[in-house]
VEXDO-715274 format. One record per residue (C-alpha): residue in one letter; x, y, z. Coordinates in Angstrom, 2 decimals, padded with zeros to 5 digits. Layout:
# residues N
atom residu A&px X&py Y&pz Z
...
This chain:
# residues 420
atom residu M&px -167.15&py -076.18&pz 054.59
atom residu P&px -169.25&py -078.85&pz 052.85
atom residu G&px -168.04&py -082.37&pz 052.18
atom residu L&px -168.96&py -085.76&pz 050.82
atom residu I&px -167.41&py -089.20&pz 050.51
atom residu L&px -166.64&py -091.16&pz 047.34
atom residu A&px -166.75&py -094.87&pz 048.18
atom residu A&px -167.28&py -098.14&pz 046.31
atom residu P&px -168.50&py -101.69&pz 046.84
atom residu A&px -164.96&py -103.05&pz 046.45
atom residu S&px -161.35&py -102.20&pz 045.69
atom residu G&px -160.50&py -101.70&pz 042.03
atom residu S&px -163.72&py -099.86&pz 041.21
atom residu G&px -161.88&py -096.77&pz 039.99
atom residu K&px -162.37&py -094.48&pz 043.00
atom residu T&px -158.97&py -092.81&pz 042.68
atom residu T&px -159.37&py -091.95&pz 039.01
atom residu I&px -162.93&py -090.71&pz 039.52
atom residu T&px -161.83&py -088.59&pz 042.48
atom residu L&px -158.92&py -087.07&pz 040.59
atom residu G&px -161.11&py -086.29&pz 037.59
atom residu L&px -163.75&py -084.66&pz 039.79
atom residu L&px -161.18&py -082.60&pz 041.69
atom residu R&px -159.70&py -081.28&pz 038.46
atom residu A&px -163.09&py -080.75&pz 036.78
atom residu L&px -164.41&py -078.78&pz 039.76
atom residu R&px -161.22&py -076.73&pz 040.01
atom residu D&px -161.40&py -075.93&pz 036.31
atom residu A&px -165.01&py -074.83&pz 036.84
atom residu G&px -163.88&py -072.31&pz 039.45
atom residu V&px -164.97&py -074.30&pz 042.51
atom residu A&px -162.79&py -074.16&pz 045.64
atom residu V&px -162.24&py -077.88&pz 046.14
atom residu R&px -159.84&py -080.10&pz 048.06
atom residu G&px -159.37&py -083.82&pz 048.59
atom residu A&px -158.79&py -086.19&pz 051.50
atom residu K&px -157.93&py -089.88&pz 051.56
atom residu S&px -159.39&py -092.46&pz 053.92
atom residu G&px -156.93&py -094.73&pz 055.69
atom residu P&px -153.16&py -095.19&pz 055.52
atom residu D&px -151.98&py -094.07&pz 052.07
atom residu Y&px -148.97&py -092.00&pz 051.06
atom residu I&px -149.39&py -092.04&pz 047.28
atom residu D&px -152.96&py -091.10&pz 046.38
atom residu P&px -152.95&py -087.85&pz 048.44
atom residu R&px -150.13&py -086.41&pz 046.33
atom residu F&px -152.29&py -086.97&pz 043.23
atom residu H&px -155.19&py -085.23&pz 044.99
atom residu E&px -152.97&py -082.23&pz 045.65
atom residu A&px -151.85&py -082.06&pz 042.03
atom residu A&px -155.45&py -082.28&pz 040.81
atom residu S&px -156.94&py -079.70&pz 043.17
atom residu G&px -154.02&py -077.47&pz 044.08
atom residu A&px -154.88&py -077.86&pz 047.79
atom residu P&px -153.32&py -079.96&pz 050.59
atom residu C&px -154.75&py -083.46&pz 051.03
atom residu P&px -154.84&py -085.01&pz 054.53
atom residu N&px -155.27&py -088.64&pz 055.49
atom residu L&px -158.38&py -089.36&pz 057.54
atom residu D&px -157.89&py -092.65&pz 059.36
atom residu A&px -160.87&py -093.74&pz 061.42
atom residu W&px -158.91&py -096.68&pz 062.89
atom residu A&px -155.88&py -094.72&pz 064.04
atom residu M&px -157.21&py -091.24&pz 064.82
atom residu V&px -159.44&py -089.94&pz 067.59
atom residu P&px -162.61&py -088.08&pz 066.44
atom residu E&px -161.15&py -084.67&pz 067.32
atom residu T&px -158.18&py -085.28&pz 065.03
atom residu L&px -160.43&py -086.43&pz 062.19
atom residu A&px -162.62&py -083.35&pz 062.51
atom residu G&px -159.63&py -081.02&pz 062.68
atom residu L&px -157.98&py -082.50&pz 059.59
atom residu A&px -161.25&py -082.47&pz 057.61
atom residu A&px -161.98&py -078.82&pz 058.42
atom residu G&px -161.00&py -076.15&pz 055.95
atom residu P&px -162.23&py -073.90&pz 053.15
atom residu G&px -164.06&py -075.16&pz 050.09
atom residu L&px -165.70&py -078.43&pz 049.11
atom residu L&px -164.03&py -081.56&pz 050.52
atom residu L&px -164.11&py -084.80&pz 048.50
atom residu I&px -162.96&py -087.77&pz 050.60
atom residu E&px -161.76&py -090.77&pz 048.62
atom residu G&px -162.54&py -094.02&pz 050.39
atom residu A&px -160.31&py -097.09&pz 050.63
atom residu M&px -161.33&py -100.64&pz 049.73
atom residu G&px -165.08&py -101.27&pz 049.96
atom residu L&px -167.41&py -098.94&pz 051.87
atom residu F&px -167.79&py -101.27&pz 054.88
atom residu D&px -164.35&py -102.92&pz 054.71
atom residu G&px -162.09&py -102.26&pz 057.70
atom residu A&px -159.72&py -103.90&pz 060.11
atom residu P&px -160.59&py -107.25&pz 061.67
atom residu P&px -162.57&py -108.44&pz 063.45
atom residu E&px -165.50&py -106.01&pz 063.12
atom residu G&px -164.34&py -103.75&pz 060.28
atom residu R&px -163.26&py -100.78&pz 062.36
atom residu G&px -161.70&py -097.95&pz 060.35
atom residu A&px -163.87&py -098.51&pz 057.29
atom residu V&px -164.97&py -095.59&pz 055.12
atom residu A&px -168.41&py -096.07&pz 056.68
atom residu D&px -166.91&py -095.02&pz 060.02
atom residu L&px -165.89&py -091.68&pz 058.50
atom residu A&px -169.40&py -091.23&pz 057.15
atom residu R&px -170.85&py -091.78&pz 060.62
atom residu L&px -168.29&py -089.67&pz 062.50
atom residu L&px -168.34&py -086.71&pz 060.11
atom residu R&px -172.03&py -087.15&pz 059.20
atom residu L&px -171.32&py -086.95&pz 055.50
atom residu P&px -173.27&py -088.46&pz 052.60
atom residu V&px -171.70&py -091.11&pz 050.39
atom residu V&px -171.55&py -091.23&pz 046.61
atom residu L&px -171.08&py -094.85&pz 045.53
atom residu V&px -168.69&py -095.43&pz 042.60
atom residu V&px -169.76&py -098.67&pz 040.91
atom residu D&px -167.65&py -100.53&pz 038.36
atom residu A&px -170.43&py -101.38&pz 035.90
atom residu A&px -168.23&py -102.88&pz 033.18
atom residu R&px -169.58&py -106.41&pz 033.67
atom residu M&px -173.17&py -105.81&pz 034.77
atom residu A&px -176.46&py -104.36&pz 033.64
atom residu Q&px -179.71&py -104.71&pz 035.63
atom residu S&px -177.83&py -106.40&pz 038.49
atom residu V&px -176.57&py -102.97&pz 039.47
atom residu G&px -180.00&py -102.39&pz 041.06
atom residu P&px -179.89&py -104.97&pz 043.87
atom residu L&px -176.20&py -104.23&pz 044.44
atom residu I&px -176.88&py -100.56&pz 045.12
atom residu A&px -180.07&py -101.31&pz 047.07
atom residu G&px -178.17&py -103.66&pz 049.34
atom residu F&px -175.49&py -101.10&pz 050.13
atom residu A&px -178.04&py -098.32&pz 050.60
atom residu G&px -180.07&py -100.35&pz 053.10
atom residu H&px -177.23&py -101.95&pz 055.02
atom residu D&px -176.72&py -099.26&pz 057.69
atom residu P&px -179.24&py -096.46&pz 058.34
atom residu E&px -176.42&py -094.27&pz 059.74
atom residu V&px -174.57&py -094.38&pz 056.40
atom residu R&px -176.53&py -092.44&pz 053.80
atom residu I&px -175.75&py -093.24&pz 050.18
atom residu A&px -177.02&py -090.17&pz 048.37
atom residu G&px -176.08&py -090.94&pz 044.78
atom residu V&px -174.20&py -093.17&pz 042.35
atom residu I&px -171.49&py -092.70&pz 039.74
atom residu L&px -171.39&py -095.53&pz 037.22
atom residu N&px -167.85&py -096.26&pz 036.06
atom residu R&px -166.39&py -098.05&pz 033.01
atom residu V&px -169.66&py -097.88&pz 031.09
atom residu G&px -169.43&py -099.45&pz 027.66
atom residu S&px -171.90&py -097.44&pz 025.57
atom residu D&px -174.89&py -095.10&pz 025.67
atom residu R&px -177.18&py -098.13&pz 025.51
atom residu H&px -175.33&py -099.70&pz 028.44
atom residu A&px -175.71&py -096.44&pz 030.38
atom residu R&px -179.48&py -096.34&pz 029.78
atom residu M&px -179.88&py -099.92&pz 031.05
atom residu L&px -177.88&py -099.15&pz 034.17
atom residu R&px -179.70&py -095.90&pz 034.91
atom residu A&px -183.10&py -097.59&pz 034.58
atom residu A&px -182.08&py -100.23&pz 037.13
atom residu C&px -180.58&py -097.87&pz 039.73
atom residu P&px -182.73&py -097.23&pz 042.83
atom residu L&px -180.74&py -094.06&pz 043.71
atom residu P&px -179.97&py -090.88&pz 041.74
atom residu V&px -177.29&py -091.44&pz 039.11
atom residu L&px -174.92&py -088.48&pz 039.01
atom residu G&px -173.06&py -089.69&pz 035.96
atom residu A&px -171.91&py -092.54&pz 033.75
atom residu V&px -168.16&py -092.51&pz 033.09
atom residu P&px -167.12&py -094.35&pz 029.92
atom residu R&px -164.35&py -096.87&pz 029.57
atom residu D&px -161.42&py -094.81&pz 028.31
atom residu A&px -157.77&py -095.79&pz 027.95
atom residu R&px -156.76&py -092.24&pz 028.88
atom residu L&px -157.90&py -092.92&pz 032.45
atom residu A&px -155.43&py -095.79&pz 032.99
atom residu T&px -152.79&py -095.24&pz 035.69
atom residu P&px -149.44&py -097.11&pz 036.00
atom residu S&px -148.63&py -098.87&pz 039.27
atom residu R&px -145.91&py -100.81&pz 041.07
atom residu H&px -145.68&py -103.01&pz 044.18
atom residu L&px -146.84&py -100.40&pz 046.75
atom residu G&px -149.53&py -098.73&pz 044.61
atom residu L&px -149.62&py -096.15&pz 041.86
atom residu V&px -146.37&py -094.79&pz 040.45
atom residu Q&px -145.83&py -091.64&pz 042.53
atom residu A&px -147.19&py -088.33&pz 041.27
atom residu A&px -143.73&py -086.74&pz 041.30
atom residu E&px -142.46&py -089.49&pz 038.98
atom residu R&px -145.15&py -088.93&pz 036.31
atom residu P&px -143.87&py -086.55&pz 033.59
atom residu D&px -147.31&py -086.84&pz 031.98
atom residu L&px -149.19&py -086.02&pz 035.19
atom residu E&px -150.63&py -082.68&pz 034.10
atom residu R&px -151.83&py -084.11&pz 030.79
atom residu F&px -153.45&py -087.07&pz 032.58
atom residu L&px -155.23&py -084.81&pz 035.09
atom residu A&px -156.43&py -082.44&pz 032.37
atom residu E&px -157.87&py -085.33&pz 030.35
atom residu A&px -159.44&py -086.95&pz 033.43
atom residu G&px -161.00&py -083.62&pz 034.38
atom residu A&px -162.44&py -083.13&pz 030.90
atom residu I&px -163.89&py -086.66&pz 030.82
atom residu L&px -165.50&py -086.31&pz 034.26
atom residu A&px -166.87&py -082.85&pz 033.43
atom residu E&px -168.63&py -084.33&pz 030.41
atom residu S&px -169.97&py -087.45&pz 032.14
atom residu V&px -170.92&py -086.31&pz 035.68
atom residu D&px -173.45&py -083.68&pz 036.76
atom residu L&px -171.09&py -081.51&pz 038.83
atom residu A&px -173.85&py -079.25&pz 040.11
atom residu A&px -175.87&py -082.22&pz 041.39
atom residu L&px -172.74&py -083.63&pz 043.02
atom residu Q&px -172.07&py -080.37&pz 044.88
atom residu A&px -175.70&py -080.13&pz 045.98
atom residu L&px -175.37&py -083.42&pz 047.88
atom residu A&px -172.52&py -082.19&pz 050.10
atom residu A&px -173.22&py -081.69&pz 053.81
atom residu P&px -171.62&py -079.25&pz 056.28
atom residu L&px -168.47&py -080.38&pz 058.07
atom residu P&px -168.04&py -079.72&pz 061.79
atom residu E&px -165.85&py -076.76&pz 062.69
atom residu A&px -162.71&py -077.89&pz 064.52
atom residu P&px -159.12&py -076.68&pz 065.08
atom residu R&px -156.19&py -078.19&pz 063.20
atom residu P&px -154.36&py -080.71&pz 065.40
atom residu A&px -151.05&py -079.83&pz 067.03
atom residu F&px -149.14&py -082.97&pz 068.07
atom residu A&px -146.47&py -083.13&pz 070.76
atom residu P&px -143.27&py -083.22&pz 068.64
atom residu P&px -140.48&py -085.79&pz 069.06
atom residu A&px -137.84&py -083.03&pz 068.93
atom residu Q&px -137.52&py -079.28&pz 068.62
atom residu R&px -135.60&py -079.36&pz 065.32
atom residu I&px -136.41&py -082.20&pz 062.89
atom residu A&px -134.62&py -082.89&pz 059.59
atom residu V&px -136.89&py -084.87&pz 057.24
atom residu A&px -135.62&py -086.77&pz 054.19
atom residu R&px -137.82&py -085.97&pz 051.21
atom residu D&px -137.45&py -087.13&pz 047.60
atom residu D&px -138.59&py -090.01&pz 045.38
atom residu A&px -136.86&py -092.55&pz 047.66
atom residu F&px -138.24&py -091.08&pz 050.92
atom residu A&px -141.70&py -089.77&pz 050.07
atom residu F&px -143.81&py -091.60&pz 052.66
atom residu S&px -144.17&py -089.08&pz 055.49
atom residu Y&px -147.58&py -088.06&pz 056.78
atom residu P&px -148.26&py -084.31&pz 056.37
atom residu H&px -150.62&py -084.34&pz 059.36
atom residu L&px -147.73&py -085.35&pz 061.65
atom residu L&px -145.22&py -082.88&pz 060.20
atom residu D&px -147.79&py -080.08&pz 060.24
atom residu G&px -148.96&py -081.04&pz 063.72
atom residu W&px -145.40&py -080.98&pz 065.08
atom residu H&px -144.81&py -077.62&pz 063.43
atom residu R&px -148.01&py -076.22&pz 064.95
atom residu A&px -146.72&py -077.31&pz 068.35
atom residu G&px -143.54&py -075.30&pz 067.81
atom residu S&px -141.15&py -077.75&pz 066.13
atom residu E&px -138.87&py -076.58&pz 063.31
atom residu I&px -139.01&py -078.79&pz 060.20
atom residu A&px -136.25&py -078.82&pz 057.57
atom residu T&px -136.11&py -081.14&pz 054.54
atom residu F&px -133.22&py -082.56&pz 052.54
atom residu S&px -132.72&py -084.99&pz 049.63
atom residu P&px -130.63&py -088.14&pz 050.12
atom residu L&px -130.91&py -088.89&pz 046.38
atom residu A&px -129.22&py -085.53&pz 045.69
atom residu N&px -126.49&py -086.55&pz 048.17
atom residu E&px -127.44&py -083.75&pz 050.53
atom residu A&px -126.24&py -083.97&pz 054.11
atom residu A&px -128.88&py -084.04&pz 056.82
atom residu P&px -129.04&py -080.47&pz 058.17
atom residu P&px -128.39&py -079.64&pz 061.84
atom residu A&px -131.28&py -080.98&pz 063.91
atom residu D&px -132.16&py -082.73&pz 067.14
atom residu L&px -133.68&py -085.63&pz 065.16
atom residu V&px -133.18&py -086.90&pz 061.61
atom residu Y&px -136.34&py -088.57&pz 060.29
atom residu L&px -135.96&py -091.03&pz 057.40
atom residu P&px -139.51&py -091.92&pz 056.25
atom residu G&px -140.47&py -094.79&pz 054.01
atom residu G&px -140.56&py -094.78&pz 050.23
atom residu Y&px -138.72&py -096.68&pz 047.52
atom residu P&px -135.04&py -096.93&pz 048.55
atom residu E&px -134.94&py -100.40&pz 046.98
atom residu L&px -135.36&py -098.76&pz 043.55
atom residu H&px -132.44&py -096.40&pz 044.25
atom residu A&px -130.21&py -098.58&pz 046.42
atom residu G&px -127.09&py -098.26&pz 044.26
atom residu R&px -127.37&py -094.49&pz 044.08
atom residu L&px -127.97&py -094.17&pz 047.82
atom residu A&px -125.00&py -096.44&pz 048.59
atom residu A&px -122.78&py -094.15&pz 046.51
atom residu N&px -124.03&py -090.97&pz 048.23
atom residu R&px -121.44&py -090.94&pz 050.98
atom residu T&px -122.09&py -087.32&pz 051.97
atom residu F&px -125.66&py -088.23&pz 052.88
atom residu L&px -124.71&py -091.46&pz 054.65
atom residu A&px -121.84&py -089.88&pz 056.58
atom residu S&px -124.12&py -087.09&pz 057.81
atom residu L&px -126.16&py -089.65&pz 059.78
atom residu A&px -123.24&py -090.81&pz 061.93
atom residu E&px -123.50&py -090.10&pz 065.65
atom residu R&px -126.88&py -088.42&pz 065.20
atom residu A&px -130.32&py -089.14&pz 066.62
atom residu V&px -132.01&py -090.86&pz 063.67
atom residu H&px -135.45&py -092.48&pz 063.35
atom residu G&px -136.26&py -094.58&pz 060.28
atom residu E&px -139.58&py -095.99&pz 059.08
atom residu C&px -139.79&py -098.90&pz 056.62
atom residu G&px -137.58&py -097.76&pz 053.71
atom residu G&px -135.73&py -095.39&pz 056.01
atom residu Y&px -135.18&py -098.25&pz 058.45
atom residu M&px -133.65&py -100.36&pz 055.68
atom residu V&px -131.25&py -097.57&pz 054.73
atom residu M&px -130.15&py -097.33&pz 058.39
atom residu G&px -129.02&py -100.97&pz 058.22
atom residu E&px -125.74&py -102.44&pz 057.07
atom residu A&px -126.89&py -103.79&pz 053.70
atom residu L&px -129.88&py -103.78&pz 051.34
atom residu T&px -130.25&py -106.37&pz 048.57
atom residu D&px -132.30&py -105.17&pz 045.60
atom residu A&px -134.77&py -107.15&pz 043.47
atom residu E&px -131.97&py -108.22&pz 041.10
atom residu G&px -130.03&py -109.77&pz 043.97
atom residu K&px -127.31&py -107.12&pz 044.18
atom residu T&px -126.32&py -106.13&pz 047.72
atom residu H&px -125.61&py -102.48&pz 048.53
atom residu R&px -123.85&py -101.06&pz 051.57
atom residu M&px -126.08&py -098.75&pz 053.61
atom residu A&px -125.51&py -096.40&pz 056.60
atom residu G&px -124.58&py -099.09&pz 059.14
atom residu L&px -126.40&py -097.40&pz 062.02
atom residu L&px -128.26&py -100.60&pz 062.94
atom residu P&px -127.23&py -104.31&pz 062.85
atom residu L&px -129.73&py -104.99&pz 060.06
atom residu E&px -129.69&py -106.57&pz 056.58
atom residu T&px -132.78&py -106.59&pz 054.34
atom residu S&px -133.59&py -107.96&pz 050.90
atom residu F&px -136.02&py -107.60&pz 048.00
atom residu A&px -134.63&py -110.61&pz 046.16
atom residu Q&px -137.39&py -112.72&pz 047.74
atom residu R&px -140.45&py -110.59&pz 048.34
atom residu R&px -143.08&py -111.29&pz 050.96
atom residu L&px -146.06&py -109.07&pz 051.77
atom residu H&px -146.40&py -107.69&pz 055.31
atom residu L&px -149.63&py -105.73&pz 055.74
atom residu G&px -151.91&py -104.51&pz 058.50
atom residu Y&px -152.68&py -102.02&pz 061.24
atom residu R&px -150.49&py -102.20&pz 064.35
atom residu R&px -150.73&py -100.99&pz 067.95
atom residu L&px -147.27&py -100.05&pz 069.17
atom residu R&px -145.60&py -099.23&pz 072.46
atom residu S&px -142.11&py -097.84&pz 073.04
atom residu V&px -140.64&py -097.12&pz 076.44
atom residu C&px -137.77&py -094.95&pz 075.21
atom residu G&px -136.68&py -092.62&pz 072.44
atom residu P&px -138.41&py -089.70&pz 070.73
atom residu F&px -141.57&py -091.73&pz 070.03
atom residu A&px -142.02&py -093.21&pz 073.50
atom residu G&px -145.62&py -094.09&pz 074.33
atom residu D&px -148.52&py -095.86&pz 072.63
atom residu W&px -149.05&py -095.37&pz 068.91
atom residu A&px -151.36&py -096.46&pz 066.11
atom residu G&px -149.41&py -097.49&pz 063.03
atom residu H&px -149.44&py -099.69&pz 060.00
atom residu E&px -147.16&py -102.02&pz 058.09
atom residu F&px -147.03&py -102.39&pz 054.30
atom residu H&px -143.89&py -103.70&pz 052.65
atom residu Y&px -142.43&py -106.62&pz 050.72
atom residu A&px -138.92&py -106.68&pz 052.19
atom residu T&px -137.41&py -109.72&pz 053.89
atom residu T&px -135.24&py -109.36&pz 056.98
atom residu I&px -132.02&py -111.32&pz 056.52
atom residu R&px -130.47&py -110.32&pz 059.84
atom residu A&px -131.64&py -108.15&pz 062.72
atom residu K&px -129.75&py -108.24&pz 065.99
atom residu G&px -130.14&py -106.00&pz 068.99
atom residu A&px -132.68&py -104.35&pz 071.25
atom residu P&px -136.18&py -104.00&pz 069.75
atom residu L&px -137.87&py -100.61&pz 069.45
atom residu F&px -141.56&py -101.46&pz 069.85
atom residu E&px -143.87&py -103.93&pz 071.48
atom residu A&px -146.51&py -104.67&pz 068.85
atom residu W&px -150.06&py -106.00&pz 068.50
atom residu D&px -152.21&py -106.47&pz 065.40
atom residu A&px -155.63&py -104.87&pz 064.87
atom residu E&px -157.32&py -107.68&pz 066.83
atom residu G&px -155.04&py -107.22&pz 069.83
atom residu T&px -152.97&py -110.34&pz 069.15
atom residu P&px -149.37&py -109.90&pz 070.37
atom residu L&px -146.76&py -109.81&pz 067.61
atom residu P&px -143.00&py -110.27&pz 067.88
atom residu P&px -141.15&py -107.14&pz 069.07
atom residu A&px -140.57&py -104.77&pz 066.17
atom residu G&px -137.61&py -102.74&pz 064.98
atom residu L&px -134.18&py -102.06&pz 066.43
atom residu R&px -132.44&py -099.41&pz 068.51
atom residu Q&px -128.74&py -098.86&pz 068.98
atom residu G&px -127.39&py -095.76&pz 070.66
atom residu A&px -129.32&py -092.76&pz 069.30
atom residu A&px -130.39&py -094.65&pz 066.15
atom residu Q&px -133.73&py -096.43&pz 065.97
atom residu G&px -136.19&py -097.65&pz 063.39
atom residu S&px -138.70&py -100.27&pz 062.31
atom residu F&px -140.85&py -101.35&pz 059.37
atom residu L&px -143.83&py -099.70&pz 061.09
atom residu H&px -145.28&py -096.38&pz 059.92
atom residu L&px -146.54&py -094.23&pz 062.79
atom residu I&px -149.95&py -092.64&pz 062.15
atom residu A&px -150.97&py -091.00&pz 065.42
atom residu P&px -150.63&py -091.38&pz 069.20
atom residu L&px -153.35&py -093.66&pz 070.52
atom residu D&px -154.46&py -091.02&pz 073.04
atom residu G&px -154.66&py -088.35&pz 070.37
atom residu G&px -151.34&py -086.78&pz 071.34
atom residu W&px -152.55&py -083.18&pz 071.02
atom residu A&px -150.26&py -080.41&pz 072.25
atom residu Q&px -150.94&py -076.78&pz 072.96
atom residu A&px -150.48&py -074.90&pz 069.68
């Protein structure tokens, strides 16, 4: 079970594309390979799965205890962990949860992906600075990205103080479309297989795959986590509008004995019989008119125990106004109205506490949305603090058996393991 980490000096360096290309190139070469994503991210892991053909967990060093991280990282084949942001960038104030924390906890080497499009010899001191910053974080090699020519590659290689595993050229075929919450979802890309095949071919030509594999270090052996479930039978909404559920939670609940069933609100499917209906986040604002017309789905939520996160929370409200300013009637389970007509970014890790409901207790979570709350009236669901421990206003709403908030739950703060 060897692994290594693909990180970068900063966001926008091309880590995701490089990771996807490497996953596909290694798979095409007959290597058993799988991906993982550092931090809170619902979109990139689905691309990892399409590229490698293997499940992709999130590894969140801010939100997860070490035992959970080790259990999620364990598994057959080579593990490539894609970092988030810059290598040492994490939550305030001290940068906790950075990719570097994963390198320390899992004792894995780092391959630094450097966007070299606008530099030549300056790549040397940049890499040297990162390599010498923390003796517990070993940078074992470099992949140069967006290289302009063979001559450019030679200049960069000569200046690098660490082994260069490859120089990836600038290539329009590696471009990926995005929207306000990140990349356009894998399931929405009709050209996904062509993109992955081309990315794999480009990375196979430009990176020494054998040298990359030789750098990997053994992962610790650990059991998969089993989390205490919020209910025995859970119905989970799953389609392009409700795609933001964490597999580690669903799998962990299932391992602890919970039954998981999925349904599609966009297909106007009724929520199946269950003790809890879970509406995860996603892009309901892009499908608000269609969801408002799907009365079978909406009616199936009445007088049920329902928990909504972010997009799911908005659908539980009375009305959702889309980016064009049109207001759509939603489920009416909560006294809530939200809008995308005026967008505002809400972003950050959160510590949460609930004294009631299926998710009672202390949780690590995160917030990432652009919606504006027009009206929210009623009892809050969570007490909340930011990553620095600063108290925030109470979050979410609860009414009867319905509850929700803009917060995405990642893991119980105490680990939350249950007997499998």
